C-alpha positions as a Markdown table, in Angstrom:
| # | Residue | x | y | z |
|---|---|---|---|---|
| 1 | Met | 95.9 | 74.4 | -67.1 |
| 2 | Val | 95.9 | 70.7 | -66.6 |
| 3 | Lys | 99.0 | 69.5 | -64.7 |
| 4 | Lys | 100.9 | 66.8 | -66.6 |
| 5 | Ala | 101.0 | 63.5 | -64.5 |
| 6 | Ala | 104.5 | 62.7 | -63.3 |
| 7 | Ala | 106.2 | 59.9 | -65.1 |
| 8 | Pro | 106.2 | 56.7 | -63.1 |
| 9 | Thr | 109.6 | 55.9 | -61.5 |
| 10 | His | 111.4 | 52.7 | -61.9 |
| 11 | Glu | 110.3 | 51.6 | -58.4 |
| 12 | Asp | 106.6 | 52.5 | -59.3 |
| 13 | Ala | 106.8 | 50.4 | -62.4 |
| 14 | Leu | 108.4 | 47.5 | -60.6 |
| 15 | Ala | 105.7 | 47.7 | -57.8 |
| 16 | Glu | 102.9 | 47.7 | -60.5 |
| 17 | Glu | 104.5 | 44.7 | -62.3 |
| 18 | Thr | 105.0 | 42.6 | -59.1 |
| 19 | Lys | 101.3 | 43.1 | -58.2 |
| 20 | Lys | 100.4 | 41.1 | -61.3 |
| 21 | Leu | 102.7 | 38.3 | -60.5 |
| 22 | Val | 102.1 | 35.3 | -58.2 |
| 23 | Val | 105.2 | 33.5 | -57.0 |
| 24 | Glu | 104.6 | 30.0 | -55.7 |
| 25 | Lys | 107.3 | 30.2 | -53.1 |
| 26 | Gly | 105.9 | 33.4 | -51.7 |
| 27 | Val | 108.8 | 35.9 | -52.1 |
| 28 | Thr | 108.8 | 38.5 | -54.9 |
| 29 | Ala | 111.6 | 40.3 | -56.6 |
| 30 | Lys | 110.6 | 43.5 | -54.8 |
| 31 | Asp | 110.8 | 41.7 | -51.5 |
| 32 | Ile | 114.4 | 40.8 | -52.1 |
| 33 | Ser | 115.5 | 44.0 | -53.8 |
| 34 | Thr | 113.9 | 46.1 | -51.0 |
| 35 | Phe | 115.6 | 44.0 | -48.4 |
| 36 | Leu | 119.0 | 44.4 | -50.0 |
| 37 | Ser | 118.6 | 48.1 | -50.6 |
| 38 | Thr | 118.1 | 48.7 | -46.9 |
| 39 | His | 121.0 | 46.5 | -45.9 |
| 40 | Ile | 123.8 | 47.7 | -48.3 |
| 41 | Asn | 127.2 | 46.6 | -47.0 |
| 42 | Asp | 125.6 | 44.9 | -44.0 |
| 43 | Tyr | 127.2 | 41.5 | -43.5 |
| 44 | Ser | 124.8 | 40.5 | -40.8 |
| 45 | Cys | 121.9 | 40.5 | -43.3 |
| 46 | Leu | 123.3 | 37.4 | -45.1 |
| 47 | Pro | 121.5 | 34.7 | -43.1 |
| 48 | Glu | 118.1 | 36.4 | -43.8 |
| 49 | Phe | 119.1 | 36.9 | -47.4 |
| 50 | Ala | 119.7 | 33.1 | -47.6 |
| 51 | His | 116.3 | 32.6 | -46.1 |
| 52 | Leu | 114.7 | 34.8 | -48.7 |
| 53 | Leu | 116.5 | 33.0 | -51.5 |
| 54 | Arg | 115.1 | 29.6 | -50.4 |
| 55 | Arg | 111.6 | 31.0 | -50.8 |
| 56 | Ser | 112.2 | 32.9 | -54.1 |
| 57 | Pro | 112.1 | 32.0 | -57.8 |
| 58 | Cys | 115.9 | 31.9 | -57.9 |
| 59 | Thr | 117.7 | 29.7 | -60.5 |
| 60 | Ile | 121.2 | 28.7 | -61.4 |
| 61 | Gln | 121.0 | 31.2 | -64.4 |
| 62 | Leu | 119.9 | 33.9 | -62.0 |
| 63 | Ser | 123.0 | 33.2 | -59.8 |
| 64 | Lys | 125.2 | 33.5 | -62.8 |
| 65 | Ser | 123.6 | 36.7 | -63.9 |
| 66 | Val | 124.2 | 38.3 | -60.5 |
| 67 | Ser | 127.8 | 37.1 | -60.4 |
| 68 | Ser | 128.5 | 38.6 | -63.8 |
| 69 | Ala | 126.9 | 41.9 | -62.9 |
| 70 | Val | 128.7 | 42.2 | -59.6 |
| 71 | Phe | 132.1 | 41.4 | -61.2 |
| 72 | Gln | 131.4 | 44.2 | -63.7 |
| 73 | Leu | 130.9 | 46.6 | -60.7 |
| 74 | Ala | 134.2 | 45.3 | -59.2 |
| 75 | Arg | 136.0 | 46.2 | -62.4 |
| 76 | Glu | 134.8 | 49.8 | -61.9 |
| 77 | Gly | 136.6 | 49.9 | -58.5 |
| 78 | Thr | 133.6 | 49.8 | -56.2 |
| 79 | Ala | 134.3 | 49.8 | -52.5 |
| 80 | Leu | 131.3 | 47.5 | -52.1 |
| 81 | Trp | 133.2 | 44.6 | -53.6 |
| 82 | Pro | 133.6 | 42.6 | -50.4 |
| 83 | Trp | 129.9 | 42.8 | -49.7 |
| 84 | Cys | 129.0 | 42.0 | -53.3 |
| 85 | Glu | 131.3 | 39.0 | -53.0 |
| 86 | Ala | 129.4 | 37.9 | -49.9 |
| 87 | Leu | 126.1 | 38.0 | -51.9 |
| 88 | Ile | 127.6 | 35.8 | -54.6 |
| 89 | His | 128.9 | 33.3 | -52.1 |
| 90 | Cys | 125.5 | 33.2 | -50.3 |
| 91 | Met | 123.6 | 32.8 | -53.6 |
| 92 | Asn | 126.0 | 30.0 | -54.7 |
| 93 | Ala | 125.6 | 28.2 | -51.5 |
| 94 | Glu | 121.8 | 28.3 | -51.7 |
| 95 | Ile | 121.3 | 27.8 | -55.4 |
| 96 | Leu | 124.3 | 26.0 | -57.0 |
| 97 | Trp | 125.0 | 23.4 | -54.3 |
| 98 | Pro | 122.5 | 21.3 | -52.3 |
| 99 | His | 122.0 | 22.7 | -48.8 |
| 100 | Arg | 123.6 | 20.4 | -46.3 |
| 101 | Pro | 122.7 | 21.4 | -42.7 |
| 102 | Ile | 125.6 | 21.7 | -40.4 |
| 103 | His | 125.0 | 20.4 | -36.9 |
| 104 | Glu | 128.1 | 19.2 | -35.1 |
| 105 | Ala | 128.9 | 18.7 | -31.4 |
| 106 | Leu | 132.7 | 18.8 | -30.5 |
| 107 | Phe | 134.2 | 17.8 | -27.2 |
| 108 | Phe | 137.7 | 18.4 | -25.8 |
| 109 | Pro | 140.5 | 17.6 | -25.1 |
| 110 | Ser | 140.9 | 16.7 | -28.8 |
| 111 | Asp | 143.4 | 17.6 | -31.5 |
| 112 | Glu | 141.1 | 16.3 | -34.2 |
| 113 | Asn | 138.3 | 18.7 | -33.1 |
| 114 | Glu | 140.8 | 21.6 | -33.1 |
| 115 | Tyr | 141.3 | 20.9 | -36.8 |
| 116 | Lys | 137.6 | 21.0 | -37.4 |
| 117 | Ile | 137.5 | 24.5 | -36.0 |
| 118 | Leu | 140.5 | 25.3 | -38.3 |
| 119 | His | 138.6 | 24.0 | -41.3 |
| 120 | Tyr | 135.7 | 26.4 | -40.8 |
| 121 | Val | 138.0 | 29.3 | -40.2 |
| 122 | Gln | 139.9 | 28.5 | -43.4 |
| 123 | Gln | 136.6 | 28.3 | -45.4 |
| 124 | Ala | 135.9 | 32.0 | -44.7 |
| 125 | Lys | 135.4 | 34.1 | -47.9 |
| 126 | Val | 134.1 | 37.4 | -46.5 |
| 127 | Tyr | 134.3 | 37.9 | -42.8 |
| 128 | Ile | 135.0 | 36.3 | -39.4 |
| 129 | Asn | 133.5 | 37.7 | -36.2 |
| 130 | Leu | 135.3 | 36.2 | -33.2 |
| 131 | Cys | 134.3 | 36.9 | -29.6 |
| 132 | Val | 136.4 | 34.9 | -27.1 |
| 133 | Phe | 137.5 | 35.3 | -23.5 |
| 134 | Ala | 141.0 | 34.0 | -24.0 |
| 135 | Leu | 143.0 | 33.9 | -27.2 |
| 136 | Ser | 146.4 | 32.1 | -27.3 |
| 137 | Asn | 146.1 | 29.2 | -29.7 |
| 138 | Asp | 148.8 | 29.8 | -32.3 |
| 139 | Leu | 147.3 | 27.4 | -34.9 |
| 140 | Leu | 144.0 | 29.2 | -34.9 |
| 141 | Val | 145.5 | 32.7 | -34.7 |
| 142 | Asp | 147.8 | 31.8 | -37.6 |
| 143 | Ala | 144.6 | 31.0 | -39.6 |
| 144 | Leu | 143.0 | 34.4 | -38.6 |
| 145 | Val | 146.1 | 36.3 | -39.8 |
| 146 | Gln | 146.2 | 34.4 | -43.1 |
| 147 | Lys | 142.5 | 35.1 | -43.8 |
| 148 | His | 143.1 | 38.8 | -43.0 |
| 149 | Lys | 146.0 | 38.9 | -45.4 |
| 150 | Ser | 143.8 | 37.3 | -48.1 |
| 151 | Gly | 141.2 | 40.1 | -47.8 |
| 152 | Val | 138.7 | 38.5 | -45.4 |
| 153 | Gln | 137.4 | 41.0 | -42.9 |
| 154 | Val | 138.5 | 39.7 | -39.4 |
| 155 | Arg | 137.2 | 41.3 | -36.2 |
| 156 | Val | 138.1 | 40.0 | -32.7 |
| 157 | Ile | 136.6 | 40.9 | -29.3 |
| 158 | Ser | 138.4 | 39.7 | -26.2 |
| 159 | Asp | 138.7 | 40.3 | -22.4 |
| 160 | Asp | 141.1 | 43.0 | -21.4 |
| 161 | Glu | 142.7 | 41.2 | -18.5 |
| 162 | Gln | 143.2 | 38.0 | -20.5 |
| 163 | Ala | 144.8 | 40.0 | -23.3 |
| 164 | Glu | 147.5 | 41.1 | -20.9 |
| 165 | Arg | 148.5 | 37.6 | -19.8 |
| 166 | Ser | 151.7 | 35.9 | -20.9 |
| 167 | Gly | 151.2 | 34.1 | -24.2 |
| 168 | Ala | 148.0 | 36.0 | -25.2 |
| 169 | Asp | 147.7 | 36.8 | -28.9 |
| 170 | Met | 145.7 | 40.0 | -28.9 |
| 171 | Glu | 149.0 | 42.0 | -29.4 |
| 172 | Arg | 149.8 | 39.8 | -32.4 |
| 173 | Ile | 146.3 | 40.4 | -33.7 |
| 174 | Arg | 147.0 | 44.2 | -33.5 |
| 175 | Glu | 150.4 | 43.8 | -35.2 |
| 176 | Ala | 148.8 | 41.9 | -38.1 |
| 177 | Gly | 146.5 | 44.8 | -38.7 |
| 178 | Ile | 143.4 | 42.9 | -37.6 |
| 179 | Gln | 140.6 | 44.9 | -36.0 |
| 180 | Gly | 140.2 | 44.1 | -32.3 |
| 181 | Lys | 138.4 | 45.4 | -29.3 |
| 182 | Leu | 138.7 | 44.8 | -25.5 |
| 183 | Asp | 136.0 | 45.3 | -22.8 |
| 184 | Gln | 138.0 | 47.4 | -20.3 |
| 185 | Ser | 135.7 | 46.3 | -17.5 |
| 186 | Lys | 136.0 | 44.8 | -14.0 |
| 187 | Ala | 133.5 | 42.1 | -15.2 |
| 188 | Asn | 134.7 | 39.5 | -17.7 |
| 189 | Met | 134.0 | 39.5 | -21.4 |
| 190 | His | 133.3 | 35.7 | -21.1 |
| 191 | His | 131.7 | 34.9 | -24.5 |
| 192 | Lys | 133.2 | 32.2 | -26.7 |
| 193 | Phe | 131.7 | 32.2 | -30.2 |
| 194 | Cys | 132.7 | 32.8 | -33.8 |
| 195 | Val | 130.5 | 33.6 | -36.9 |
| 196 | Val | 132.0 | 32.8 | -40.3 |
| 197 | Asp | 130.5 | 34.6 | -43.4 |
| 198 | Gly | 127.0 | 34.7 | -41.8 |
| 199 | Thr | 126.7 | 31.0 | -42.6 |
| 200 | Val | 128.4 | 29.1 | -39.8 |
| 201 | Leu | 128.3 | 29.6 | -36.0 |
| 202 | Ile | 130.8 | 28.1 | -33.6 |
| 203 | Met | 129.9 | 28.4 | -29.9 |
| 204 | Gly | 130.4 | 26.7 | -26.6 |
| 205 | Ser | 132.7 | 26.7 | -23.6 |
| 206 | Phe | 135.9 | 26.4 | -25.7 |
| 207 | Asn | 138.4 | 29.2 | -25.4 |
| 208 | Trp | 140.9 | 29.5 | -28.2 |
| 209 | Thr | 143.9 | 28.3 | -26.2 |
| 210 | Arg | 146.2 | 25.3 | -26.1 |
| 211 | Gln | 144.9 | 24.5 | -22.6 |
| 212 | Ala | 141.4 | 24.1 | -24.0 |
| 213 | Val | 142.6 | 21.8 | -26.8 |
| 214 | Glu | 144.9 | 19.5 | -24.8 |
| 215 | Lys | 143.7 | 19.4 | -21.2 |
| 216 | Asn | 140.3 | 21.0 | -20.5 |
| 217 | Gln | 136.8 | 19.4 | -20.6 |
| 218 | Glu | 135.2 | 21.7 | -23.2 |
| 219 | Asn | 132.4 | 21.6 | -25.7 |
| 220 | Leu | 131.5 | 23.3 | -29.0 |
| 221 | Ile | 128.4 | 23.3 | -31.2 |
| 222 | Ile | 128.9 | 24.2 | -34.9 |
| 223 | Thr | 125.7 | 25.1 | -36.8 |
| 224 | Asp | 124.3 | 26.9 | -39.8 |
| 225 | Asp | 121.0 | 27.7 | -38.1 |
| 226 | Thr | 120.1 | 31.2 | -39.5 |
| 227 | Val | 118.2 | 32.3 | -36.4 |
| 228 | Leu | 121.1 | 31.5 | -34.1 |
| 229 | Ile | 123.6 | 33.1 | -36.5 |
| 230 | Gln | 121.6 | 36.3 | -36.6 |
| 231 | Ala | 121.3 | 36.4 | -32.8 |
| 232 | Tyr | 125.1 | 35.9 | -32.2 |
| 233 | Asn | 126.0 | 38.4 | -35.0 |
| 234 | Gly | 123.6 | 40.9 | -33.2 |
| 235 | Glu | 125.4 | 40.3 | -29.9 |
| 236 | Phe | 128.8 | 40.8 | -31.6 |
| 237 | Glu | 127.7 | 44.1 | -33.2 |
| 238 | Lys | 126.3 | 45.3 | -29.9 |
| 239 | Leu | 129.6 | 44.6 | -28.1 |
| 240 | Trp | 131.6 | 46.0 | -31.0 |
| 241 | Ser | 129.7 | 49.3 | -30.7 |
| 242 | Ala | 130.0 | 49.4 | -26.9 |
| 243 | Phe | 133.7 | 48.7 | -26.5 |
| 244 | Ala | 135.9 | 51.7 | -27.1 |
| 245 | Val | 139.4 | 50.1 | -27.4 |
| 246 | Thr | 140.2 | 49.5 | -31.1 |
| 247 | Leu | 143.3 | 47.7 | -32.3 |
| 248 | Gly | 144.5 | 47.2 | -35.8 |
| 249 | Ser | 143.7 | 49.0 | -39.1 |
| 250 | Ala | 140.7 | 51.1 | -39.9 |
| 251 | Pro | 137.6 | 49.3 | -41.2 |
| 252 | Arg | 136.6 | 49.4 | -44.9 |
| 253 | Ser | 134.6 | 52.2 | -46.4 |
| 254 | Asn | 130.9 | 51.6 | -46.0 |
| 255 | Leu | 129.4 | 53.1 | -49.2 |
| 256 | Asp | 130.4 | 54.5 | -52.6 |
| 257 | Ala | 128.8 | 55.9 | -55.7 |
| 258 | Ser | 127.8 | 52.5 | -57.0 |
| 259 | Val | 125.2 | 51.8 | -54.3 |
| 260 | Gln | 122.2 | 52.9 | -56.5 |
| 261 | Lys | 123.6 | 51.1 | -59.5 |
| 262 | Leu | 124.0 | 47.9 | -57.4 |
| 263 | Val | 120.4 | 48.1 | -56.1 |
| 264 | Asp | 119.0 | 48.7 | -59.6 |
| 265 | Met | 121.0 | 45.8 | -61.0 |
| 266 | Leu | 119.6 | 43.5 | -58.3 |
| 267 | Val | 116.1 | 44.7 | -58.8 |
| 268 | Ser | 116.3 | 44.1 | -62.6 |
| 269 | Ile | 117.8 | 40.6 | -62.3 |
| 270 | Phe | 115.4 | 39.4 | -59.6 |
| 271 | His | 112.4 | 40.9 | -61.4 |
| 272 | Arg | 113.4 | 39.0 | -64.6 |
| 273 | Ala | 113.7 | 35.7 | -62.7 |
| 274 | Glu | 110.2 | 36.4 | -61.2 |
| 275 | Thr | 108.8 | 37.0 | -64.6 |
| 276 | Glu | 110.3 | 33.9 | -66.1 |
| 277 | Ser | 109.0 | 31.8 | -63.2 |
| 278 | Lys | 105.5 | 33.1 | -64.1 |
| 279 | Gln | 105.8 | 32.1 | -67.7 |
| 280 | Thr | 107.0 | 28.5 | -67.0 |
């Protein structure tokens, strides 16, 4: 008896189709869909996703199609909505608006430059990863609390000894329900950096304190360099896993039943864009 050949899967069909296609910019629909399927709910993947978009056959119509499909998933109550929203924001930034590189050097003392930091914090749509030695600047902490209340995922890592000093705001962070961790070490957790939405990195000698704004000689670099953002997000995640003390509310659920549906939707949309780019 001759065995009947197994019907090709959706992935098999997609792989066969993409073999026939040549995309001038060098990134195929399968490249992007495979990348996303292995990074579901991973916010740190956004810089690399942006890099892939720049080398893919993405169009304004494609961005709108993804947005529409993701909003449909949201209506079904998917727990992946915050991550889906991050994808939309990333696509819009790369496709709908011209890319304007961010390269700023800020020096302190300076009230003006404090408001530049505030501007980038207030622009957060998806997440803020803050790793800072000392945190007592009420203006910037107010902004973190407001972003948390609006649904942005805010996580803060700080030094345990600094957190106990008079005027420190880690207790306020905890009371607001923001996720926070302390190092609990004799050594200092001396980093001072912040990643916003995987698209902006703020780093330098600047502690988030009034002293740093008004009196100290401090510096900051603000950049959208994807390599640096990935490196700093990697360091943040390493420390977040290493430090045991957790303040604030529990993190969002990682996965739900819509994962496969989301991946299939993205495969279909990117594949269609790839096909259209071949025909034009």
